[in-house]
N, CA, C and O atoms as a GROMACS GRO file, in nm:
protein
  468
    1UNK      N    1  -0.430  -0.326  -1.264
    1UNK     CA    2  -0.414  -0.371  -1.130
    1UNK      C    3  -0.276  -0.431  -1.124
    1UNK      O    4  -0.228  -0.486  -1.223
    2UNK      N    5  -0.210  -0.421  -1.007
    2UNK     CA    6  -0.071  -0.475  -0.992
    2UNK      C    7  -0.086  -0.621  -0.978
    2UNK      O    8  -0.178  -0.670  -0.912
    3UNK      N    9   0.006  -0.696  -1.042
    3UNK     CA   10   0.004  -0.839  -1.032
    3UNK      C   11   0.059  -0.883  -0.892
    3UNK      O   12   0.139  -0.814  -0.830
    4UNK      N   13   0.014  -0.993  -0.848
    4UNK     CA   14   0.059  -1.035  -0.709
    4UNK      C   15   0.216  -1.050  -0.701
    4UNK      O   16   0.275  -1.022  -0.597
    5UNK      N   17   0.276  -1.092  -0.808
    5UNK     CA   18   0.418  -1.106  -0.809
    5UNK      C   19   0.490  -0.966  -0.803
    5UNK      O   20   0.608  -0.961  -0.767
    6UNK      N   21   0.426  -0.862  -0.837
    6UNK     CA   22   0.496  -0.729  -0.829
    6UNK      C   23   0.457  -0.648  -0.715
    6UNK      O   24   0.503  -0.534  -0.703
    7UNK      N   25   0.369  -0.701  -0.621
    7UNK     CA   26   0.329  -0.626  -0.505
    7UNK      C   27   0.409  -0.666  -0.383
    7UNK      O   28   0.435  -0.786  -0.369
    8UNK      N   29   0.449  -0.585  -0.300
    8UNK     CA   30   0.422  -0.446  -0.302
    8UNK      C   31   0.523  -0.368  -0.394
    8UNK      O   32   0.642  -0.399  -0.399
    9UNK      N   33   0.474  -0.276  -0.458
    9UNK     CA   34   0.551  -0.177  -0.539
    9UNK      C   35   0.602  -0.076  -0.444
    9UNK      O   36   0.547  -0.055  -0.336
   10UNK      N   37   0.715  -0.012  -0.488
   10UNK     CA   38   0.760   0.107  -0.408
   10UNK      C   39   0.649   0.214  -0.400
   10UNK      O   40   0.575   0.238  -0.495
   11UNK      N   41   0.645   0.273  -0.286
   11UNK     CA   42   0.538   0.374  -0.260
   11UNK      C   43   0.531   0.480  -0.371
   11UNK      O   44   0.423   0.516  -0.416
   12UNK      N   45   0.645   0.528  -0.412
   12UNK     CA   46   0.650   0.630  -0.524
   12UNK      C   47   0.591   0.575  -0.653
   12UNK      O   48   0.528   0.651  -0.726
   13UNK      N   49   0.608   0.453  -0.682
   13UNK     CA   50   0.552   0.396  -0.802
   13UNK      C   51   0.395   0.383  -0.792
   13UNK      O   52   0.322   0.410  -0.888
   14UNK      N   53   0.351   0.343  -0.675
   14UNK     CA   54   0.208   0.335  -0.651
   14UNK      C   55   0.142   0.474  -0.662
   14UNK      O   56   0.038   0.489  -0.727
   15UNK      N   57   0.205   0.576  -0.599
   15UNK     CA   58   0.148   0.710  -0.608
   15UNK      C   59   0.150   0.767  -0.752
   15UNK      O   60   0.057   0.834  -0.796
   16UNK      N   61   0.262   0.736  -0.822
   16UNK     CA   62   0.267   0.784  -0.966
   16UNK      C   63   0.162   0.713  -1.045
   16UNK      O   64   0.095   0.779  -1.124
   17UNK      N   65   0.142   0.585  -1.032
   17UNK     CA   66   0.043   0.513  -1.103
   17UNK      C   67  -0.100   0.560  -1.070
   17UNK      O   68  -0.184   0.569  -1.159
   18UNK      N   69  -0.128   0.588  -0.945
   18UNK     CA   70  -0.257   0.638  -0.910
   18UNK      C   71  -0.284   0.776  -0.970
   18UNK      O   72  -0.394   0.806  -1.015
   19UNK      N   73  -0.178   0.861  -0.969
   19UNK     CA   74  -0.190   0.996  -1.025
   19UNK      C   75  -0.215   0.989  -1.174
   19UNK      O   76  -0.300   1.062  -1.226
   20UNK      N   77  -0.145   0.905  -1.243
   20UNK     CA   78  -0.165   0.883  -1.391
   20UNK      C   79  -0.300   0.841  -1.424
   20UNK      O   80  -0.366   0.894  -1.514
   21UNK      N   81  -0.347   0.736  -1.342
   21UNK     CA   82  -0.477   0.682  -1.368
   21UNK      C   83  -0.588   0.785  -1.342
   21UNK      O   84  -0.685   0.798  -1.417
   22UNK      N   85  -0.566   0.858  -1.230
   22UNK     CA   86  -0.672   0.959  -1.196
   22UNK      C   87  -0.676   1.072  -1.302
   22UNK      O   88  -0.782   1.127  -1.329
   23UNK      N   89  -0.564   1.105  -1.358
   23UNK     CA   90  -0.550   1.206  -1.464
   23UNK      C   91  -0.622   1.158  -1.591
   23UNK      O   92  -0.689   1.238  -1.657
   24UNK      N   93  -0.610   1.031  -1.626
   24UNK     CA   94  -0.668   0.981  -1.750
   24UNK      C   95  -0.803   0.926  -1.733
   24UNK      O   96  -0.870   0.906  -1.834
   25UNK      N   97  -0.850   0.898  -1.617
   25UNK     CA   98  -0.981   0.838  -1.587
   25UNK      C   99  -1.058   0.921  -1.491
   25UNK      O  100  -1.041   0.900  -1.371
   26UNK      N  101  -1.146   1.018  -1.532
   26UNK     CA  102  -1.213   1.102  -1.441
   26UNK      C  103  -1.290   1.029  -1.332
   26UNK      O  104  -1.292   1.073  -1.217
   27UNK      N  105  -1.352   0.919  -1.367
   27UNK     CA  106  -1.430   0.839  -1.273
   27UNK      C  107  -1.334   0.787  -1.160
   27UNK      O  108  -1.370   0.793  -1.042
   28UNK      N  109  -1.212   0.735  -1.195
   28UNK     CA  110  -1.118   0.689  -1.099
   28UNK      C  111  -1.068   0.805  -1.012
   28UNK      O  112  -1.046   0.792  -0.891
   29UNK      N  113  -1.054   0.920  -1.081
   29UNK     CA  114  -1.010   1.037  -1.005
   29UNK      C  115  -1.105   1.081  -0.892
   29UNK      O  116  -1.064   1.120  -0.783
   30UNK      N  117  -1.236   1.073  -0.926
   30UNK     CA  118  -1.338   1.101  -0.827
   30UNK      C  119  -1.341   0.997  -0.718
   30UNK      O  120  -1.364   1.030  -0.602
   31UNK      N  121  -1.317   0.873  -0.753
   31UNK     CA  122  -1.320   0.769  -0.652
   31UNK      C  123  -1.198   0.787  -0.556
   31UNK      O  124  -1.208   0.770  -0.434
   32UNK      N  125  -1.084   0.820  -0.616
   32UNK     CA  126  -0.962   0.838  -0.538
   32UNK      C  127  -0.984   0.959  -0.440
   32UNK      O  128  -0.946   0.952  -0.323
   33UNK      N  129  -1.043   1.064  -0.488
   33UNK     CA  130  -1.067   1.187  -0.403
   33UNK      C  131  -1.167   1.154  -0.285
   33UNK      O  132  -1.146   1.193  -0.170
   34UNK      N  133  -1.271   1.084  -0.320
   34UNK     CA  134  -1.379   1.067  -0.226
   34UNK      C  135  -1.378   0.932  -0.143
   34UNK      O  136  -1.435   0.927  -0.034
   35UNK      N  137  -1.315   0.828  -0.194
   35UNK     CA  138  -1.295   0.702  -0.123
   35UNK      C  139  -1.166   0.639  -0.158
   35UNK      O  140  -1.160   0.543  -0.236
   36UNK      N  141  -1.054   0.696  -0.098
   36UNK     CA  142  -0.926   0.650  -0.139
   36UNK      C  143  -0.901   0.505  -0.111
   36UNK      O  144  -0.825   0.443  -0.186
   37UNK      N  145  -0.958   0.448  -0.011
   37UNK     CA  146  -0.942   0.303   0.012
   37UNK      C  147  -1.008   0.212  -0.096
   37UNK      O  148  -0.955   0.107  -0.134
   38UNK      N  149  -1.122   0.258  -0.143
   38UNK     CA  150  -1.187   0.186  -0.252
   38UNK      C  151  -1.105   0.202  -0.377
   38UNK      O  152  -1.093   0.105  -0.452
   39UNK      N  153  -1.047   0.316  -0.404
   39UNK     CA  154  -0.955   0.335  -0.519
   39UNK      C  155  -0.835   0.248  -0.507
   39UNK      O  156  -0.793   0.190  -0.607
   40UNK      N  157  -0.776   0.235  -0.393
   40UNK     CA  158  -0.660   0.147  -0.370
   40UNK      C  159  -0.697   0.002  -0.396
   40UNK      O  160  -0.627  -0.074  -0.462
   41UNK      N  161  -0.815  -0.030  -0.336
   41UNK     CA  162  -0.861  -0.176  -0.358
   41UNK      C  163  -0.884  -0.201  -0.509
   41UNK      O  164  -0.851  -0.309  -0.558
   42UNK      N  165  -0.938  -0.108  -0.580
   42UNK     CA  166  -0.956  -0.128  -0.721
   42UNK      C  167  -0.831  -0.129  -0.797
   42UNK      O  168  -0.822  -0.204  -0.895
   43UNK      N  169  -0.731  -0.053  -0.761
   43UNK     CA  170  -0.609  -0.049  -0.835
   43UNK      C  171  -0.508  -0.160  -0.797
   43UNK      O  172  -0.443  -0.217  -0.884
   44UNK      N  173  -0.497  -0.190  -0.667
   44UNK     CA  174  -0.404  -0.284  -0.616
   44UNK      C  175  -0.462  -0.424  -0.591
   44UNK      O  176  -0.389  -0.523  -0.587
   45UNK      N  177  -0.594  -0.431  -0.574
   45UNK     CA  178  -0.657  -0.565  -0.545
   45UNK      C  179  -0.636  -0.610  -0.403
   45UNK      O  180  -0.642  -0.730  -0.378
   46UNK      N  181  -0.612  -0.521  -0.306
   46UNK     CA  182  -0.599  -0.556  -0.168
   46UNK      C  183  -0.692  -0.471  -0.082
   46UNK      O  184  -0.719  -0.355  -0.114
   47UNK      N  185  -0.740  -0.530   0.025
   47UNK     CA  186  -0.823  -0.460   0.120
   47UNK      C  187  -0.734  -0.406   0.230
   47UNK      O  188  -0.661  -0.482   0.294
   48UNK      N  189  -0.738  -0.277   0.254
   48UNK     CA  190  -0.656  -0.218   0.359
   48UNK      C  191  -0.727  -0.229   0.491
   48UNK      O  192  -0.850  -0.233   0.494
   49UNK      N  193  -0.653  -0.234   0.603
   49UNK     CA  194  -0.707  -0.252   0.735
   49UNK      C  195  -0.795  -0.128   0.770
   49UNK      O  196  -0.764  -0.017   0.728
   50UNK      N  197  -0.901  -0.150   0.846
   50UNK     CA  198  -0.993  -0.047   0.885
   50UNK      C  199  -0.929   0.063   0.966
   50UNK      O  200  -0.978   0.176   0.964
   51UNK      N  201  -0.825   0.036   1.036
   51UNK     CA  202  -0.758   0.142   1.117
   51UNK      C  203  -0.672   0.233   1.036
   51UNK      O  204  -0.634   0.340   1.083
   52UNK      N  205  -0.638   0.194   0.914
   52UNK     CA  206  -0.547   0.271   0.832
   52UNK      C  207  -0.618   0.387   0.766
   52UNK      O  208  -0.712   0.365   0.689
   53UNK      N  209  -0.575   0.513   0.794
   53UNK     CA  210  -0.635   0.627   0.727
   53UNK      C  211  -0.558   0.656   0.603
   53UNK      O  212  -0.435   0.653   0.602
   54UNK      N  213  -0.631   0.685   0.496
   54UNK     CA  214  -0.564   0.717   0.367
   54UNK      C  215  -0.620   0.857   0.330
   54UNK      O  216  -0.740   0.877   0.318
   55UNK      N  217  -0.524   0.951   0.314
   55UNK     CA  218  -0.561   1.088   0.271
   55UNK      C  219  -0.511   1.113   0.134
   55UNK      O  220  -0.399   1.077   0.099
   56UNK      N  221  -0.595   1.176   0.054
   56UNK     CA  222  -0.555   1.221  -0.080
   56UNK      C  223  -0.559   1.374  -0.082
   56UNK      O  224  -0.658   1.434  -0.042
   57UNK      N  225  -0.455   1.434  -0.127
   57UNK     CA  226  -0.446   1.583  -0.138
   57UNK      C  227  -0.420   1.616  -0.284
   57UNK      O  228  -0.323   1.567  -0.342
   58UNK      N  229  -0.504   1.698  -0.343
   58UNK     CA  230  -0.484   1.737  -0.480
   58UNK      C  231  -0.417   1.870  -0.480
   58UNK      O  232  -0.462   1.968  -0.421
   59UNK      N  233  -0.300   1.869  -0.554
   59UNK     CA  234  -0.227   1.995  -0.566
   59UNK      C  235  -0.301   2.092  -0.654
   59UNK      O  236  -0.375   2.051  -0.743
   60UNK      N  237  -0.283   2.216  -0.630
   60UNK     CA  238  -0.343   2.323  -0.707
   60UNK      C  239  -0.222   2.421  -0.738
   60UNK      O  240  -0.114   2.412  -0.681
   61UNK      N  241  -0.254   2.515  -0.834
   61UNK     CA  242  -0.146   2.613  -0.864
   61UNK      C  243  -0.107   2.698  -0.742
   61UNK      O  244   0.006   2.748  -0.735
   62UNK      N  245  -0.200   2.716  -0.649
   62UNK     CA  246  -0.165   2.800  -0.531
   62UNK      C  247  -0.128   2.714  -0.406
   62UNK      O  248  -0.120   2.767  -0.294
   63UNK      N  249  -0.107   2.581  -0.427
   63UNK     CA  250  -0.075   2.497  -0.304
   63UNK      C  251   0.022   2.390  -0.352
   63UNK      O  252   0.002   2.323  -0.454
   64UNK      N  253   0.128   2.377  -0.272
   64UNK     CA  254   0.224   2.268  -0.298
   64UNK      C  255   0.210   2.171  -0.178
   64UNK      O  256   0.188   2.213  -0.065
   65UNK      N  257   0.224   2.048  -0.206
   65UNK     CA  258   0.215   1.940  -0.099
   65UNK      C  259   0.347   1.872  -0.088
   65UNK      O  260   0.406   1.828  -0.186
   66UNK      N  261   0.393   1.864   0.035
   66UNK     CA  262   0.517   1.798   0.066
   66UNK      C  263   0.483   1.680   0.161
   66UNK      O  264   0.420   1.701   0.265
   67UNK      N  265   0.523   1.560   0.124
   67UNK     CA  266   0.491   1.440   0.206
   67UNK      C  267   0.616   1.399   0.278
   67UNK      O  268   0.721   1.381   0.215
   68UNK      N  269   0.609   1.383   0.411
   68UNK     CA  270   0.723   1.328   0.489
   68UNK      C  271   0.687   1.183   0.510
   68UNK      O  272   0.596   1.148   0.585
   69UNK      N  273   0.763   1.099   0.439
   69UNK     CA  274   0.732   0.953   0.445
   69UNK      C  275   0.754   0.890   0.575
   69UNK      O  276   0.840   0.930   0.654
   70UNK      N  277   0.668   0.782   0.599
   70UNK     CA  278   0.682   0.696   0.716
   70UNK      C  279   0.764   0.581   0.680
   70UNK      O  280   0.772   0.546   0.562
   71UNK      N  281   0.829   0.514   0.779
   71UNK     CA  282   0.898   0.389   0.762
   71UNK      C  283   0.799   0.279   0.724
   71UNK      O  284   0.715   0.243   0.807
   72UNK      N  285   0.804   0.227   0.609
   72UNK     CA  286   0.708   0.126   0.568
   72UNK      C  287   0.764  -0.018   0.583
   72UNK      O  288   0.710  -0.114   0.528
   73UNK      N  289   0.874  -0.028   0.661
   73UNK     CA  290   0.932  -0.168   0.675
   73UNK      C  291   0.834  -0.260   0.734
   73UNK      O  292   0.837  -0.377   0.694
   74UNK      N  293   0.743  -0.225   0.828
   74UNK     CA  294   0.647  -0.320   0.875
   74UNK      C  295   0.544  -0.368   0.777
   74UNK      O  296   0.471  -0.464   0.803
   75UNK      N  297   0.537  -0.300   0.663
   75UNK     CA  298   0.442  -0.335   0.562
   75UNK      C  299   0.500  -0.411   0.445
   75UNK      O  300   0.452  -0.396   0.332
   76UNK      N  301   0.599  -0.488   0.469
   76UNK     CA  302   0.661  -0.578   0.374
   76UNK      C  303   0.552  -0.688   0.334
   76UNK      O  304   0.450  -0.702   0.401
   77UNK      N  305   0.579  -0.761   0.227
   77UNK     CA  306   0.483  -0.858   0.173
   77UNK      C  307   0.434  -0.949   0.280
   77UNK      O  308   0.312  -0.962   0.288
   78UNK      N  309   0.509  -1.014   0.363
   78UNK     CA  310   0.452  -1.106   0.457
   78UNK      C  311   0.344  -1.040   0.550
   78UNK      O  312   0.242  -1.102   0.583
   79UNK      N  313   0.370  -0.917   0.590
   79UNK     CA  314   0.272  -0.845   0.678
   79UNK      C  315   0.147  -0.816   0.605
   79UNK      O  316   0.038  -0.834   0.659
   80UNK      N  317   0.158  -0.770   0.478
   80UNK     CA  318   0.040  -0.737   0.399
   80UNK      C  319  -0.033  -0.863   0.371
   80UNK      O  320  -0.156  -0.861   0.375
   81UNK      N  321   0.029  -0.971   0.343
   81UNK     CA  322  -0.042  -1.100   0.328
   81UNK      C  323  -0.125  -1.124   0.451
   81UNK      O  324  -0.244  -1.153   0.440
   82UNK      N  325  -0.067  -1.112   0.569
   82UNK     CA  326  -0.135  -1.140   0.693
   82UNK      C  327  -0.255  -1.043   0.711
   82UNK      O  328  -0.362  -1.084   0.757
   83UNK      N  329  -0.234  -0.912   0.673
   83UNK     CA  330  -0.345  -0.814   0.692
   83UNK      C  331  -0.463  -0.842   0.606
   83UNK      O  332  -0.577  -0.817   0.646
   84UNK      N  333  -0.437  -0.898   0.479
   84UNK     CA  334  -0.551  -0.915   0.390
   84UNK      C  335  -0.594  -1.061   0.386
   84UNK      O  336  -0.676  -1.100   0.304
   85UNK      N  337  -0.535  -1.146   0.478
   85UNK     CA  338  -0.589  -1.278   0.495
   85UNK      C  339  -0.530  -1.376   0.399
   85UNK      O  340  -0.589  -1.483   0.385
   86UNK      N  341  -0.419  -1.352   0.329
   86UNK     CA  342  -0.362  -1.449   0.243
   86UNK      C  343  -0.251  -1.524   0.313
   86UNK      O  344  -0.177  -1.465   0.392
   87UNK      N  345  -0.238  -1.648   0.285
   87UNK     CA  346  -0.130  -1.726   0.354
   87UNK      C  347   0.007  -1.672   0.296
   87UNK      O  348   0.015  -1.630   0.181
   88UNK      N  349   0.107  -1.676   0.377
   88UNK     CA  350   0.239  -1.629   0.335
   88UNK      C  351   0.292  -1.714   0.215
   88UNK      O  352   0.274  -1.836   0.214
   89UNK      N  353   0.357  -1.651   0.117
   89UNK     CA  354   0.413  -1.717   0.006
   89UNK      C  355   0.549  -1.782   0.052
   89UNK      O  356   0.620  -1.729   0.137
   90UNK      N  357   0.579  -1.896  -0.008
   90UNK     CA  358   0.710  -1.955   0.027
   90UNK      C  359   0.822  -1.870  -0.032
   90UNK      O  360   0.803  -1.811  -0.138
   91UNK      N  361   0.937  -1.862   0.032
   91UNK     CA  362   1.052  -1.790  -0.021
   91UNK      C  363   1.094  -1.838  -0.159
   91UNK      O  364   1.084  -1.956  -0.189
   92UNK      N  365   1.141  -1.748  -0.242
   92UNK     CA  366   1.188  -1.777  -0.378
   92UNK      C  367   1.334  -1.822  -0.373
   92UNK      O  368   1.416  -1.760  -0.305
   93UNK      N  369   1.364  -1.924  -0.440
   93UNK     CA  370   1.508  -1.972  -0.449
   93UNK      C  371   1.592  -1.857  -0.499
   93UNK      O  372   1.559  -1.792  -0.598
   94UNK      N  373   1.703  -1.832  -0.429
   94UNK     CA  374   1.794  -1.732  -0.463
   94UNK      C  375   1.746  -1.594  -0.426
   94UNK      O  376   1.806  -1.497  -0.471
   95UNK      N  377   1.639  -1.580  -0.346
   95UNK     CA  378   1.591  -1.452  -0.303
   95UNK      C  379   1.668  -1.399  -0.189
   95UNK      O  380   1.749  -1.470  -0.130
   96UNK      N  381   1.645  -1.270  -0.154
   96UNK     CA  382   1.710  -1.204  -0.052
   96UNK      C  383   1.648  -1.242   0.086
   96UNK      O  384   1.531  -1.215   0.114
   97UNK      N  385   1.733  -1.306   0.171
   97UNK     CA  386   1.678  -1.356   0.297
   97UNK      C  387   1.635  -1.236   0.387
   97UNK      O  388   1.558  -1.259   0.480
   98UNK      N  389   1.678  -1.119   0.367
   98UNK     CA  390   1.638  -1.004   0.446
   98UNK      C  391   1.503  -0.951   0.411
   98UNK      O  392   1.443  -0.876   0.487
   99UNK      N  393   1.452  -0.992   0.290
   99UNK     CA  394   1.322  -0.937   0.243
   99UNK      C  395   1.212  -1.041   0.254
   99UNK      O  396   1.096  -1.003   0.236
  100UNK      N  397   1.235  -1.166   0.281
  100UNK     CA  398   1.130  -1.270   0.285
  100UNK      C  399   1.165  -1.360   0.406
  100UNK      O  400   1.282  -1.388   0.430
  101UNK      N  401   1.066  -1.404   0.477
  101UNK     CA  402   1.095  -1.500   0.584
  101UNK      C  403   1.137  -1.633   0.529
  101UNK      O  404   1.086  -1.680   0.428
  102UNK      N  405   1.236  -1.695   0.602
  102UNK     CA  406   1.273  -1.831   0.554
  102UNK      C  407   1.195  -1.930   0.643
  102UNK      O  408   1.205  -1.931   0.766
  103UNK      N  409   1.119  -2.012   0.571
  103UNK     CA  410   1.042  -2.113   0.644
  103UNK      C  411   0.906  -2.058   0.701
  103UNK      O  412   0.851  -1.959   0.654
  104UNK      N  413   0.858  -2.127   0.800
  104UNK     CA  414   0.726  -2.087   0.857
  104UNK      C  415   0.735  -1.976   0.963
  104UNK      O  416   0.678  -1.988   1.072
  105UNK      N  417   0.808  -1.867   0.928
  105UNK     CA  418   0.817  -1.753   1.018
  105UNK      C  419   0.690  -1.673   1.015
  105UNK      O  420   0.636  -1.648   0.906
  106UNK      N  421   0.639  -1.633   1.127
  106UNK     CA  422   0.522  -1.549   1.132
  106UNK      C  423   0.562  -1.408   1.099
  106UNK      O  424   0.670  -1.367   1.142
  107UNK      N  425   0.485  -1.331   1.028
  107UNK     CA  426   0.512  -1.190   1.003
  107UNK      C  427   0.507  -1.109   1.131
  107UNK      O  428   0.445  -1.155   1.227
  108UNK      N  429   0.566  -0.994   1.142
  108UNK     CA  430   0.561  -0.914   1.257
  108UNK      C  431   0.423  -0.862   1.277
  108UNK      O  432   0.353  -0.842   1.178
  109UNK      N  433   0.376  -0.837   1.402
  109UNK     CA  434   0.251  -0.787   1.432
  109UNK      C  435   0.242  -0.643   1.392
  109UNK      O  436   0.333  -0.566   1.423
  110UNK      N  437   0.135  -0.603   1.326
  110UNK     CA  438   0.113  -0.462   1.292
  110UNK      C  439  -0.008  -0.415   1.373
  110UNK      O  440  -0.116  -0.474   1.362
  111UNK      N  441   0.008  -0.313   1.453
  111UNK     CA  442  -0.094  -0.265   1.530
  111UNK      C  443  -0.125  -0.124   1.490
  111UNK      O  444  -0.038  -0.051   1.445
  112UNK      N  445  -0.257  -0.085   1.506
  112UNK     CA  446  -0.288   0.050   1.467
  112UNK      C  447  -0.225   0.151   1.563
  112UNK      O  448  -0.206   0.118   1.680
  113UNK      N  449  -0.194   0.269   1.520
  113UNK     CA  450  -0.141   0.369   1.603
  113UNK      C  451  -0.240   0.414   1.704
  113UNK      O  452  -0.360   0.415   1.677
  114UNK      N  453  -0.193   0.453   1.823
  114UNK     CA  454  -0.280   0.499   1.928
  114UNK      C  455  -0.273   0.649   1.945
  114UNK      O  456  -0.170   0.709   1.916
  115UNK      N  457  -0.375   0.708   1.989
  115UNK     CA  458  -0.375   0.851   2.012
  115UNK      C  459  -0.307   0.884   2.142
  115UNK      O  460  -0.277   1.002   2.165
  116UNK      N  461  -0.281   0.792   2.228
  116UNK     CA  462  -0.209   0.821   2.353
  116UNK      C  463  -0.069   0.860   2.323
  116UNK      O  464   0.002   0.789   2.252
  117UNK      N  465  -0.026   0.972   2.374
  117UNK     CA  466   0.110   1.025   2.339
  117UNK      C  467   0.192   1.024   2.452
  117UNK      O  468   0.308   1.064   2.444
   0.00000   0.00000   0.00000
């Protein structure tokens, strides 16, 4: 499981770690295929919001998968803390002010996507 100090990891790192674990642990691979949110909870130790859909696609020799990434800026640490009910952590001395709120700043609101287009 990722330590709190290292979360959030870059998305590519999370995906690579999940793929490695699924390859080496058949039970985790089945969990990832059939209940990806439970697998992410087990691996990262966080509860994802109910509105967030997580899809897992397993590549095969006759199918290649290309993922077009979404902008994950709204899912920075302060927002994830708010989503999972943890109080925001204080900024670290010498940290990057663009990556952590300074003082008691509230994280940006994250709303589920709507189907209205």
